[in-house]
DRENVEXTI-267626 format. One record per residue (C-alpha): x, y, z; residue in three letters; residue number from 1. Coordinates in steps of 0.02 Angstrom, whole numbers, always signed. Layout:
{X: X, Y: Y, Z: Z, kolti: ALA, drenmi: NUM}
...
//
This chain:
{X: -3255, Y: +6964, Z: +7029, kolti: UNK, drenmi: 1}
{X: -3272, Y: +7052, Z: +7184, kolti: UNK, drenmi: 2}
{X: -3177, Y: +7001, Z: +7353, kolti: UNK, drenmi: 3}
{X: -3192, Y: +7067, Z: +7524, kolti: UNK, drenmi: 4}
{X: -3129, Y: +7005, Z: +7692, kolti: UNK, drenmi: 5}
{X: -3279, Y: +7015, Z: +7830, kolti: UNK, drenmi: 6}
{X: -3275, Y: +7111, Z: +7987, kolti: UNK, drenmi: 7}
{X: -3327, Y: +6985, Z: +8085, kolti: UNK, drenmi: 8}
{X: -3207, Y: +6848, Z: +8029, kolti: UNK, drenmi: 9}
{X: -3031, Y: +6905, Z: +7972, kolti: UNK, drenmi: 10}
{X: -3004, Y: +6746, Z: +7904, kolti: UNK, drenmi: 11}
{X: -3160, Y: +6744, Z: +7790, kolti: UNK, drenmi: 12}
{X: -3157, Y: +6817, Z: +7624, kolti: UNK, drenmi: 13}
{X: -3329, Y: +6827, Z: +7519, kolti: UNK, drenmi: 14}
{X: -3312, Y: +6830, Z: +7337, kolti: UNK, drenmi: 15}
{X: -3467, Y: +6873, Z: +7221, kolti: UNK, drenmi: 16}
{X: -3474, Y: +6857, Z: +7022, kolti: UNK, drenmi: 17}
{X: -3596, Y: +6864, Z: +6906, kolti: UNK, drenmi: 18}
{X: -3609, Y: +6770, Z: +6745, kolti: UNK, drenmi: 19}
{X: -3709, Y: +6839, Z: +6606, kolti: UNK, drenmi: 20}
{X: -3824, Y: +6738, Z: +6501, kolti: UNK, drenmi: 21}
{X: -3935, Y: +6760, Z: +6351, kolti: UNK, drenmi: 22}
{X: -4087, Y: +6645, Z: +6285, kolti: UNK, drenmi: 23}
{X: -4211, Y: +6693, Z: +6167, kolti: UNK, drenmi: 24}
{X: -4422, Y: +6662, Z: +6187, kolti: UNK, drenmi: 25}
{X: -4501, Y: +6652, Z: +6017, kolti: UNK, drenmi: 26}
{X: -4679, Y: +6662, Z: +5997, kolti: UNK, drenmi: 27}
{X: -4763, Y: +6561, Z: +5858, kolti: UNK, drenmi: 28}
{X: -4914, Y: +6485, Z: +5795, kolti: UNK, drenmi: 29}
{X: -4929, Y: +6317, Z: +5703, kolti: UNK, drenmi: 30}
{X: -4745, Y: +6262, Z: +5747, kolti: UNK, drenmi: 31}
{X: -4761, Y: +6101, Z: +5646, kolti: UNK, drenmi: 32}
{X: -4828, Y: +6195, Z: +5492, kolti: UNK, drenmi: 33}
{X: -4693, Y: +6188, Z: +5332, kolti: UNK, drenmi: 34}
{X: -4666, Y: +6367, Z: +5321, kolti: UNK, drenmi: 35}
{X: -4634, Y: +6402, Z: +5496, kolti: UNK, drenmi: 36}
{X: -4454, Y: +6390, Z: +5524, kolti: UNK, drenmi: 37}
{X: -4445, Y: +6443, Z: +5724, kolti: UNK, drenmi: 38}
{X: -4403, Y: +6270, Z: +5776, kolti: UNK, drenmi: 39}
{X: -4281, Y: +6225, Z: +5632, kolti: UNK, drenmi: 40}
{X: -4203, Y: +6400, Z: +5681, kolti: UNK, drenmi: 41}
{X: -4177, Y: +6348, Z: +5864, kolti: UNK, drenmi: 42}
{X: -4097, Y: +6190, Z: +5833, kolti: UNK, drenmi: 43}
{X: -3911, Y: +6187, Z: +5777, kolti: UNK, drenmi: 44}
{X: -3854, Y: +6031, Z: +5703, kolti: UNK, drenmi: 45}
{X: -3794, Y: +5902, Z: +5835, kolti: UNK, drenmi: 46}
{X: -3629, Y: +5871, Z: +5741, kolti: UNK, drenmi: 47}
{X: -3542, Y: +5959, Z: +5595, kolti: UNK, drenmi: 48}
{X: -3623, Y: +5895, Z: +5446, kolti: UNK, drenmi: 49}
{X: -3749, Y: +5810, Z: +5528, kolti: UNK, drenmi: 50}
{X: -3937, Y: +5851, Z: +5538, kolti: UNK, drenmi: 51}
{X: -4002, Y: +5909, Z: +5723, kolti: UNK, drenmi: 52}
{X: -4076, Y: +5770, Z: +5844, kolti: UNK, drenmi: 53}
{X: -4241, Y: +5794, Z: +5929, kolti: UNK, drenmi: 54}
{X: -4350, Y: +5688, Z: +6057, kolti: UNK, drenmi: 55}
{X: -4510, Y: +5738, Z: +6059, kolti: UNK, drenmi: 56}
{X: -4617, Y: +5724, Z: +6216, kolti: UNK, drenmi: 57}
{X: -4804, Y: +5780, Z: +6195, kolti: UNK, drenmi: 58}
{X: -4947, Y: +5805, Z: +6322, kolti: UNK, drenmi: 59}
{X: -5083, Y: +5674, Z: +6286, kolti: UNK, drenmi: 60}
{X: -5210, Y: +5800, Z: +6280, kolti: UNK, drenmi: 61}
{X: -5114, Y: +5903, Z: +6150, kolti: UNK, drenmi: 62}
{X: -5115, Y: +5752, Z: +6028, kolti: UNK, drenmi: 63}
{X: -5298, Y: +5698, Z: +6077, kolti: UNK, drenmi: 64}
{X: -5350, Y: +5858, Z: +6025, kolti: UNK, drenmi: 65}
{X: -5240, Y: +5895, Z: +5876, kolti: UNK, drenmi: 66}
{X: -5297, Y: +5773, Z: +5738, kolti: UNK, drenmi: 67}
{X: -5142, Y: +5738, Z: +5613, kolti: UNK, drenmi: 68}
{X: -5019, Y: +5791, Z: +5734, kolti: UNK, drenmi: 69}
{X: -4889, Y: +5646, Z: +5707, kolti: UNK, drenmi: 70}
{X: -4913, Y: +5650, Z: +5524, kolti: UNK, drenmi: 71}
{X: -4872, Y: +5842, Z: +5516, kolti: UNK, drenmi: 72}
{X: -4721, Y: +5821, Z: +5626, kolti: UNK, drenmi: 73}
{X: -4671, Y: +5688, Z: +5515, kolti: UNK, drenmi: 74}
{X: -4667, Y: +5787, Z: +5376, kolti: UNK, drenmi: 75}
{X: -4592, Y: +5940, Z: +5463, kolti: UNK, drenmi: 76}
{X: -4439, Y: +5865, Z: +5514, kolti: UNK, drenmi: 77}
{X: -4413, Y: +5772, Z: +5340, kolti: UNK, drenmi: 78}
{X: -4421, Y: +5950, Z: +5247, kolti: UNK, drenmi: 79}
{X: -4318, Y: +6037, Z: +5366, kolti: UNK, drenmi: 80}
{X: -4179, Y: +5905, Z: +5391, kolti: UNK, drenmi: 81}
{X: -4212, Y: +5873, Z: +5579, kolti: UNK, drenmi: 82}
{X: -4182, Y: +5695, Z: +5639, kolti: UNK, drenmi: 83}
{X: -4312, Y: +5626, Z: +5754, kolti: UNK, drenmi: 84}
{X: -4209, Y: +5526, Z: +5885, kolti: UNK, drenmi: 85}
{X: -4346, Y: +5397, Z: +5932, kolti: UNK, drenmi: 86}
{X: -4524, Y: +5389, Z: +5940, kolti: UNK, drenmi: 87}
{X: -4632, Y: +5528, Z: +6023, kolti: UNK, drenmi: 88}
{X: -4646, Y: +5505, Z: +6201, kolti: UNK, drenmi: 89}
{X: -4828, Y: +5529, Z: +6267, kolti: UNK, drenmi: 90}
{X: -4842, Y: +5573, Z: +6437, kolti: UNK, drenmi: 91}
{X: -5011, Y: +5614, Z: +6531, kolti: UNK, drenmi: 92}
{X: -5064, Y: +5803, Z: +6533, kolti: UNK, drenmi: 93}
{X: -5164, Y: +5909, Z: +6652, kolti: UNK, drenmi: 94}
{X: -5190, Y: +5853, Z: +6837, kolti: UNK, drenmi: 95}
{X: -5125, Y: +5669, Z: +6801, kolti: UNK, drenmi: 96}
{X: -4961, Y: +5742, Z: +6752, kolti: UNK, drenmi: 97}
{X: -4944, Y: +5853, Z: +6911, kolti: UNK, drenmi: 98}
{X: -5010, Y: +5688, Z: +7010, kolti: UNK, drenmi: 99}
{X: -4859, Y: +5582, Z: +6925, kolti: UNK, drenmi: 100}
{X: -4719, Y: +5703, Z: +6891, kolti: UNK, drenmi: 101}
{X: -4588, Y: +5581, Z: +6951, kolti: UNK, drenmi: 102}
{X: -4660, Y: +5440, Z: +6846, kolti: UNK, drenmi: 103}
{X: -4663, Y: +5546, Z: +6697, kolti: UNK, drenmi: 104}
{X: -4474, Y: +5622, Z: +6738, kolti: UNK, drenmi: 105}
{X: -4418, Y: +5434, Z: +6720, kolti: UNK, drenmi: 106}
{X: -4503, Y: +5387, Z: +6580, kolti: UNK, drenmi: 107}
{X: -4422, Y: +5548, Z: +6478, kolti: UNK, drenmi: 108}
{X: -4254, Y: +5496, Z: +6553, kolti: UNK, drenmi: 109}
{X: -4275, Y: +5307, Z: +6484, kolti: UNK, drenmi: 110}
{X: -4327, Y: +5371, Z: +6322, kolti: UNK, drenmi: 111}
{X: -4186, Y: +5488, Z: +6296, kolti: UNK, drenmi: 112}
{X: -4067, Y: +5349, Z: +6356, kolti: UNK, drenmi: 113}
{X: -4131, Y: +5215, Z: +6225, kolti: UNK, drenmi: 114}
{X: -4125, Y: +5351, Z: +6094, kolti: UNK, drenmi: 115}
{X: -3933, Y: +5378, Z: +6138, kolti: UNK, drenmi: 116}
{X: -3955, Y: +5559, Z: +6164, kolti: UNK, drenmi: 117}
{X: -3807, Y: +5673, Z: +6197, kolti: UNK, drenmi: 118}
{X: -3780, Y: +5845, Z: +6253, kolti: UNK, drenmi: 119}
{X: -3786, Y: +5912, Z: +6085, kolti: UNK, drenmi: 120}
{X: -3952, Y: +5835, Z: +6057, kolti: UNK, drenmi: 121}
{X: -4130, Y: +5916, Z: +6095, kolti: UNK, drenmi: 122}
{X: -4274, Y: +5886, Z: +6188, kolti: UNK, drenmi: 123}
{X: -4434, Y: +5958, Z: +6128, kolti: UNK, drenmi: 124}
{X: -4590, Y: +5960, Z: +6248, kolti: UNK, drenmi: 125}
{X: -4762, Y: +6009, Z: +6212, kolti: UNK, drenmi: 126}
{X: -4885, Y: +6034, Z: +6331, kolti: UNK, drenmi: 127}
{X: -4936, Y: +6124, Z: +6494, kolti: UNK, drenmi: 128}
{X: -4849, Y: +6186, Z: +6634, kolti: UNK, drenmi: 129}
{X: -4828, Y: +6022, Z: +6745, kolti: UNK, drenmi: 130}
{X: -4756, Y: +5930, Z: +6586, kolti: UNK, drenmi: 131}
{X: -4642, Y: +6064, Z: +6535, kolti: UNK, drenmi: 132}
{X: -4575, Y: +6067, Z: +6718, kolti: UNK, drenmi: 133}
{X: -4558, Y: +5875, Z: +6723, kolti: UNK, drenmi: 134}
{X: -4465, Y: +5862, Z: +6554, kolti: UNK, drenmi: 135}
{X: -4360, Y: +6003, Z: +6585, kolti: UNK, drenmi: 136}
{X: -4319, Y: +5936, Z: +6743, kolti: UNK, drenmi: 137}
{X: -4276, Y: +5764, Z: +6659, kolti: UNK, drenmi: 138}
{X: -4166, Y: +5842, Z: +6514, kolti: UNK, drenmi: 139}
{X: -4070, Y: +5944, Z: +6668, kolti: UNK, drenmi: 140}
{X: -4023, Y: +5788, Z: +6753, kolti: UNK, drenmi: 141}
{X: -4002, Y: +5656, Z: +6612, kolti: UNK, drenmi: 142}
{X: -3802, Y: +5679, Z: +6594, kolti: UNK, drenmi: 143}
{X: -3760, Y: +5743, Z: +6754, kolti: UNK, drenmi: 144}
{X: -3696, Y: +5578, Z: +6845, kolti: UNK, drenmi: 145}
//
């Protein structure tokens, strides 16, 4: 941490610091394909000896354009030992999500509370930018107050 006194105000000390943070970004196809372990590898178990818990939030456009997605997800979580924390939350996609992102955020928060998510649980979002932003915001504020 670096500190210094300011010349304009000798009673003021300014401090600066850095917090290193590293995160991984993985690009993949067919994320719920049985042979694809990218999602499984990203999810650590919530508690030792338990399966990782995941709440899935999906853009309605993705669900509509992907026949059999629900069955594929069900098979994937069973094969890879992931617990679905509740039913998937289907939210409007595209322009509708931009117009009503506040409602979508509360829909995700409500589903997460009903699923009893804790800080070791995961919220996985599928969709476009507005959906990902709203879901990310909901997850960020969920256990803050």
